[in-house]
C-alpha positions as a Python dict, from the first residue, in 0.01 Angstrom:
ca = {
    (1, 'M'): (0, 0, 0),
    (2, 'A'): (228, -73, -296),
    (3, 'E'): (541, 135, -334),
    (4, 'P'): (550, 379, -630),
    (5, 'T'): (756, 248, -921),
    (6, 'T'): (781, 555, -1145),
    (7, 'V'): (855, 924, -1095),
    (8, 'R'): (499, 1013, -1189),
    (9, 'E'): (358, 776, -925),
    (10, 'A'): (603, 913, -667),
    (11, 'V'): (495, 1268, -748),
    (12, 'A'): (129, 1167, -711),
    (13, 'V'): (193, 1005, -372),
    (14, 'V'): (392, 1304, -246),
    (15, 'D'): (123, 1539, -377),
    (16, 'R'): (-139, 1354, -170),
    (17, 'R'): (79, 1348, 141),
    (18, 'G'): (274, 1670, 134),
    (19, 'G'): (94, 1915, -90),
    (20, 'P'): (227, 2132, -374),
    (21, 'D'): (560, 2222, -203),
    (22, 'A'): (662, 1859, -172),
    (23, 'R'): (565, 1798, -533),
    (24, 'V'): (786, 2086, -648),
    (25, 'R'): (1079, 1947, -446),
    (26, 'V'): (1041, 1602, -599),
    (27, 'R'): (1030, 1746, -950),
    (28, 'R'): (1336, 1958, -876),
    (29, 'I'): (1527, 1654, -752),
    (30, 'A'): (1421, 1450, -1054),
    (31, 'G'): (1535, 1732, -1285),
    (32, 'S'): (1871, 1752, -1109),
    (33, 'V'): (1920, 1376, -1137),
    (34, 'L'): (1840, 1390, -1508),
    (35, 'R'): (2082, 1678, -1567),
    (36, 'Y'): (2364, 1503, -1382),
    (37, 'A'): (2296, 1182, -1574),
    (38, 'V'): (2321, 1368, -1905),
    (39, 'L'): (2641, 1544, -1794),
    (40, 'L'): (2796, 1215, -1686),
    (41, 'A'): (2705, 1056, -2019),
    (42, 'V'): (2861, 1345, -2215),
    (43, 'T'): (3171, 1335, -1994),
    (44, 'A'): (3207, 961, -2053),
    (45, 'V'): (3180, 1007, -2430),
    (46, 'I'): (3461, 1265, -2419),
    (47, 'V'): (3691, 1114, -2156),
    (48, 'I'): (3675, 742, -2235),
    (49, 'P'): (3838, 768, -2584),
    (50, 'V'): (4123, 978, -2439),
    (51, 'V'): (4180, 735, -2152),
    (52, 'Y'): (4162, 442, -2394),
    (53, 'A'): (4423, 602, -2622),
    (54, 'V'): (4660, 673, -2333),
    (55, 'L'): (4629, 320, -2190),
    (56, 'S'): (4658, 158, -2533),
    (57, 'G'): (4992, 333, -2573),
    (58, 'F'): (5123, 122, -2285),
    (59, 'R'): (5045, -202, -2472),
    (60, 'D'): (5198, -370, -2774),
    (61, 'A'): (5037, -479, -3100),
    (62, 'P'): (4977, -844, -2993),
    (63, 'Q'): (4799, -726, -2676),
    (64, 'L'): (4573, -495, -2878),
    (65, 'A'): (4496, -772, -3126),
    (66, 'A'): (4418, -1027, -2854),
    (67, 'N'): (4208, -795, -2633),
    (68, 'P'): (4138, -447, -2777),
    (69, 'V'): (3969, -315, -2460),
    (70, 'G'): (4190, -477, -2197),
    (71, 'L'): (4438, -316, -1961),
    (72, 'P'): (4813, -328, -2030),
    (73, 'N'): (4961, -659, -1917),
    (74, 'P'): (5252, -617, -1902),
    (75, 'W'): (5296, -241, -1926),
    (76, 'V'): (5504, -143, -2230),
    (77, 'W'): (5681, 188, -2172),
    (78, 'T'): (5894, 190, -2485),
    (79, 'N'): (5614, 324, -2706),
    (80, 'Y'): (5620, 653, -2517),
    (81, 'T'): (5993, 669, -2441),
    (82, 'D'): (6088, 603, -2804),
    (83, 'S'): (5856, 880, -2920),
    (84, 'L'): (5989, 1123, -2660),
    (85, 'M'): (6348, 1046, -2757),
    (86, 'S'): (6270, 1100, -3124),
    (87, 'A'): (6415, 1426, -3255),
    (88, 'S'): (6131, 1461, -3508),
    (89, 'F'): (5870, 1476, -3230),
    (90, 'W'): (6035, 1774, -3064),
    (91, 'V'): (6089, 1950, -3397),
    (92, 'Q'): (5720, 1910, -3480),
    (93, 'L'): (5625, 2023, -3130),
    (94, 'R'): (5837, 2337, -3173),
    (95, 'N'): (5688, 2407, -3516),
    (96, 'S'): (5333, 2370, -3384),
    (97, 'A'): (5410, 2602, -3093),
    (98, 'V'): (5564, 2868, -3321),
    (99, 'V'): (5275, 2859, -3569),
    (100, 'A'): (5012, 2859, -3293),
    (101, 'G'): (5183, 3149, -3117),
    (102, 'L'): (5209, 3361, -3432),
    (103, 'S'): (4852, 3283, -3537),
    (104, 'T'): (4715, 3367, -3193),
    (105, 'V'): (4895, 3701, -3169),
    (106, 'V'): (4774, 3805, -3515),
    (107, 'V'): (4413, 3693, -3472),
    (108, 'V'): (4370, 3841, -3123),
    (109, 'L'): (4528, 4177, -3212),
    (110, 'F'): (4344, 4236, -3539),
    (111, 'A'): (4015, 4087, -3419),
    (112, 'A'): (4026, 4310, -3111),
    (113, 'L'): (4084, 4619, -3328),
    (114, 'A'): (3800, 4522, -3563),
    (115, 'A'): (3563, 4438, -3277),
    (116, 'F'): (3647, 4771, -3110),
    (117, 'V'): (3548, 4966, -3422),
    (118, 'I'): (3234, 4760, -3485),
    (119, 'A'): (3124, 4774, -3121),
    (120, 'R'): (3198, 5136, -3025),
    (121, 'R'): (3202, 5345, -3342),
    (122, 'E'): (2904, 5461, -3548),
    (123, 'F'): (2958, 5450, -3923),
    (124, 'P'): (2752, 5355, -4229),
    (125, 'G'): (2753, 4983, -4295),
    (126, 'R'): (2862, 4885, -3944),
    (127, 'E'): (2603, 4610, -3908),
    (128, 'L'): (2675, 4494, -4262),
    (129, 'A'): (3043, 4456, -4174),
    (130, 'Y'): (2949, 4255, -3867),
    (131, 'T'): (2720, 4037, -4079),
    (132, 'V'): (3004, 3971, -4323),
    (133, 'F'): (3227, 3854, -4037),
    (134, 'T'): (2944, 3635, -3910),
    (135, 'L'): (2903, 3477, -4252),
    (136, 'G'): (3275, 3404, -4243),
    (137, 'L'): (3196, 3124, -3999),
    (138, 'L'): (3021, 2943, -4283),
    (139, 'F'): (3316, 2974, -4523),
    (140, 'P'): (3504, 2641, -4540),
    (141, 'A'): (3882, 2638, -4571),
    (142, 'T'): (3865, 2377, -4847),
    (143, 'V'): (3701, 2628, -5083),
    (144, 'A'): (3986, 2880, -5046),
    (145, 'I'): (4276, 2637, -5027),
    (146, 'L'): (4388, 2674, -5391),
    (147, 'P'): (4381, 3058, -5399),
    (148, 'L'): (4556, 3062, -5063),
    (149, 'L'): (4827, 2831, -5189),
    (150, 'I'): (4888, 3053, -5494),
    (151, 'L'): (4893, 3368, -5280),
    (152, 'V'): (5132, 3224, -5022),
    (153, 'R'): (5357, 3092, -5300),
    (154, 'D'): (5366, 3432, -5471),
    (155, 'L'): (5459, 3593, -5139),
    (156, 'G'): (5744, 3347, -5097),
    (157, 'L'): (5606, 3213, -4770),
    (158, 'L'): (5570, 2844, -4853),
    (159, 'D'): (5741, 2624, -4593),
    (160, 'N'): (5744, 2926, -4362),
    (161, 'P'): (5566, 2948, -4024),
    (162, 'L'): (5432, 3292, -4113),
    (163, 'G'): (5283, 3161, -4437),
    (164, 'L'): (5084, 2911, -4232),
    (165, 'A'): (5000, 3137, -3937),
    (166, 'L'): (4846, 3417, -4145),
    (167, 'P'): (4580, 3199, -4318),
    (168, 'E'): (4499, 3032, -3987),
    (169, 'A'): (4453, 3375, -3829),
    (170, 'A'): (4229, 3483, -4116),
    (171, 'F'): (3999, 3186, -4061),
    (172, 'G'): (3998, 3257, -3686),
    (173, 'L'): (3895, 3623, -3719),
    (174, 'P'): (3514, 3578, -3753),
    (175, 'L'): (3464, 3377, -3434),
    (176, 'T'): (3703, 3599, -3238),
    (177, 'I'): (3524, 3918, -3344),
    (178, 'I'): (3185, 3768, -3257),
    (179, 'I'): (3307, 3680, -2907),
    (180, 'L'): (3483, 4013, -2841),
    (181, 'R'): (3212, 4248, -2964),
    (182, 'P'): (2971, 4199, -2668),
    (183, 'F'): (3254, 4261, -2420),
    (184, 'F'): (3359, 4583, -2587),
    (185, 'R'): (3000, 4705, -2609),
    (186, 'S'): (2946, 4640, -2239),
    (187, 'I'): (3216, 4891, -2135),
    (188, 'P'): (3030, 5209, -2027),
    (189, 'K'): (3045, 5500, -2271),
    (190, 'E'): (3108, 5730, -1975),
    (191, 'L'): (3443, 5561, -1916),
    (192, 'E'): (3554, 5644, -2269),
    (193, 'D'): (3431, 6003, -2229),
    (194, 'A'): (3627, 6039, -1905),
    (195, 'A'): (3938, 5903, -2073),
    (196, 'A'): (3895, 6152, -2359),
    (197, 'L'): (3872, 6439, -2110),
    (198, 'D'): (4204, 6324, -1965),
    (199, 'G'): (4361, 6344, -2311),
    (200, 'C'): (4339, 5975, -2396),
    (201, 'G'): (4265, 5918, -2765),
    (202, 'P'): (4080, 5621, -2916),
    (203, 'L'): (4391, 5405, -2945),
    (204, 'G'): (4503, 5501, -2597),
    (205, 'F'): (4161, 5405, -2460),
    (206, 'F'): (4177, 5079, -2653),
    (207, 'F'): (4521, 4969, -2532),
    (208, 'R'): (4528, 5120, -2183),
    (209, 'I'): (4169, 5075, -2064),
    (210, 'L'): (3960, 4854, -2289),
    (211, 'L'): (4199, 4560, -2332),
    (212, 'P'): (4276, 4525, -1957),
    (213, 'L'): (3903, 4531, -1880),
    (214, 'A'): (3837, 4268, -2148),
    (215, 'R'): (4103, 4029, -2019),
    (216, 'P'): (3863, 3732, -1968),
    (217, 'A'): (3743, 3764, -2327),
    (218, 'L'): (4097, 3795, -2461),
    (219, 'V'): (4205, 3483, -2273),
    (220, 'T'): (3902, 3298, -2410),
    (221, 'V'): (3971, 3382, -2773),
    (222, 'A'): (4344, 3317, -2726),
    (223, 'V'): (4274, 2965, -2597),
    (224, 'L'): (4038, 2895, -2885),
    (225, 'A'): (4288, 3032, -3137),
    (226, 'I'): (4579, 2829, -2999),
    (227, 'V'): (4387, 2501, -2990),
    (228, 'S'): (4238, 2560, -3336),
    (229, 'S'): (4583, 2630, -3482),
    (230, 'W'): (4734, 2333, -3298),
    (231, 'N'): (4479, 2094, -3449),
    (232, 'Q'): (4498, 2229, -3806),
    (233, 'F'): (4573, 1964, -4063),
    (234, 'L'): (4461, 2079, -4408),
    (235, 'L'): (4651, 2409, -4420),
    (236, 'P'): (4983, 2260, -4299),
    (237, 'L'): (4939, 1971, -4541),
    (238, 'V'): (4918, 2214, -4833),
    (239, 'M'): (5161, 2485, -4717),
    (240, 'L'): (5442, 2269, -4577),
    (241, 'S'): (5642, 2026, -4788),
    (242, 'D'): (5972, 2013, -4597),
    (243, 'A'): (5960, 1755, -4316),
    (244, 'Q'): (6163, 1988, -4094),
    (245, 'N'): (5871, 2235, -4098),
    (246, 'W'): (5591, 1986, -4028),
    (247, 'T'): (5355, 2043, -3737),
    (248, 'L'): (5238, 1769, -3503),
    (249, 'P'): (4921, 1672, -3698),
    (250, 'L'): (5135, 1611, -4006),
    (251, 'G'): (5389, 1427, -3793),
    (252, 'V'): (5119, 1196, -3657),
    (253, 'T'): (5001, 1116, -4010),
    (254, 'N'): (5355, 1045, -4129),
    (255, 'F'): (5422, 834, -3818),
    (256, 'S'): (5110, 625, -3881),
    (257, 'T'): (5226, 550, -4236),
    (258, 'Q'): (5574, 451, -4114),
    (259, 'Y'): (5447, 212, -3847),
    (260, 'T'): (5130, 82, -4008),
    (261, 'T'): (5142, -255, -3830),
    (262, 'D'): (5250, -119, -3489),
    (263, 'T'): (4914, 18, -3376),
    (264, 'A'): (5018, 66, -3014),
    (265, 'R'): (5313, 288, -3108),
    (266, 'I'): (5087, 498, -3333),
    (267, 'V'): (4836, 541, -3050),
    (268, 'A'): (5115, 643, -2810),
    (269, 'Y'): (5248, 904, -3053),
    (270, 'T'): (4896, 1039, -3107),
    (271, 'A'): (4836, 1061, -2731),
    (272, 'L'): (5158, 1258, -2686),
    (273, 'A'): (5051, 1496, -2962),
    (274, 'L'): (4725, 1561, -2773),
    (275, 'V'): (4893, 1641, -2442),
    (276, 'P'): (4995, 2006, -2508),
    (277, 'A'): (4648, 2111, -2624),
    (278, 'L'): (4477, 1928, -2335),
    (279, 'A'): (4723, 2077, -2086),
    (280, 'F'): (4658, 2426, -2217),
    (281, 'Y'): (4285, 2371, -2191),
    (282, 'L'): (4317, 2254, -1831),
    (283, 'V'): (4535, 2548, -1730),
    (284, 'A'): (4307, 2806, -1891),
    (285, 'E'): (3976, 2625, -1829),
    (286, 'R'): (3848, 2867, -1564),
    (287, 'Q'): (3923, 3172, -1776),
    (288, 'L'): (3775, 3004, -2083),
    (289, 'V'): (3445, 2913, -1916),
    (290, 'G'): (3425, 3248, -1736),
    (291, 'G'): (3489, 3440, -2056),
    (292, 'L'): (3227, 3251, -2257),
    (293, 'T'): (2971, 3284, -1974),
    (294, 'S'): (3031, 3657, -1931),
    (295, 'G'): (3010, 3707, -2305),
    (296, 'A'): (2675, 3530, -2319),
    (297, 'V'): (2538, 3741, -2032),
    (298, 'K'): (2666, 4071, -2168),
    (299, 'G'): (2569, 3996, -2526),
}
C-alpha cells in the first residue's frame, strides 16, 4: 500500500485504522505544527534584521560592498568603540532617558486618574468621554505638529525636555486609558465600599489600593510609553534645535548624514541606539505580556 503524501490522505488512513479519536489527534498535531511554523516565520522576520544590523556593525564599508550578507572577516570593533567613546552618543542617550522618564510619569499618572474616573464613577457622558479617548488613537501627530510647536514656543519650552515630554504624553494618553480601564473595572466594588467604611476616600482608595492591585497593567503601559517616547522622531525634530538637547533618533539621523559613505559605522551607531529599548523590553517582557493578557481577559 502506498504511503500517504498529504495531511488529508494521512487523516483518511488514520480514520480508517484508528477511528475518530486518532483523526482528532492527527488534526491537533497538524494544527500545532502550522502554528509553530507561523511563529517561527514571524520571529525570523523580526530577529533577522536586528542580527544583521548588529553583525554588519562589525564590518567595514568594503566588506559590506563586496558581500552585503556575509559574516565579518575580519571583525572590525572600532565602529562600536568609536561610537561608545563619542561624547555626543552619551549626551543623546541621557536626553532620551530624561524625556522618556518624564513622558512616562506624566502619561501613567494622568491616564490612571482618567481611567479610574471613567471605569468606576457614574456621570453623564462617561461613555462619550471614553469614545473621545478611543478616537484619539486615530489622531496623527503630523496634523497637530504646527499648533503644538506654536503652543510650546509660547510657553517657552522649546529645546526643553519638558516641552517634548508633555506632547509625547498627550499622544500616549488614549492607548494607556484604553488598557487601564478594564483593570480598574475588574476590581470588586465591595473592596471600595469596605475601604470607604474604614475612612478611605476616593483618592486614598486609588493610591493605596487600586494602583497596587493594578501593578501588571501599570508596568505594561509604562513599558509601552517608554519605548514609544524613545523611538519618537517627528516631535524631537520639531521641538529641539540645539544639538546638545537631541535625542538618540535625531542623533542617528545626524550621524548618518556625517558618515554617508561609511555604511558600517552608521549601522553600528543605529544598533547601539536600539540596545536600550530592546533591553528594557527583555527585562519587562513577562510583565508586559502578562499585563496585556490579563487586560484582554478582564476586558
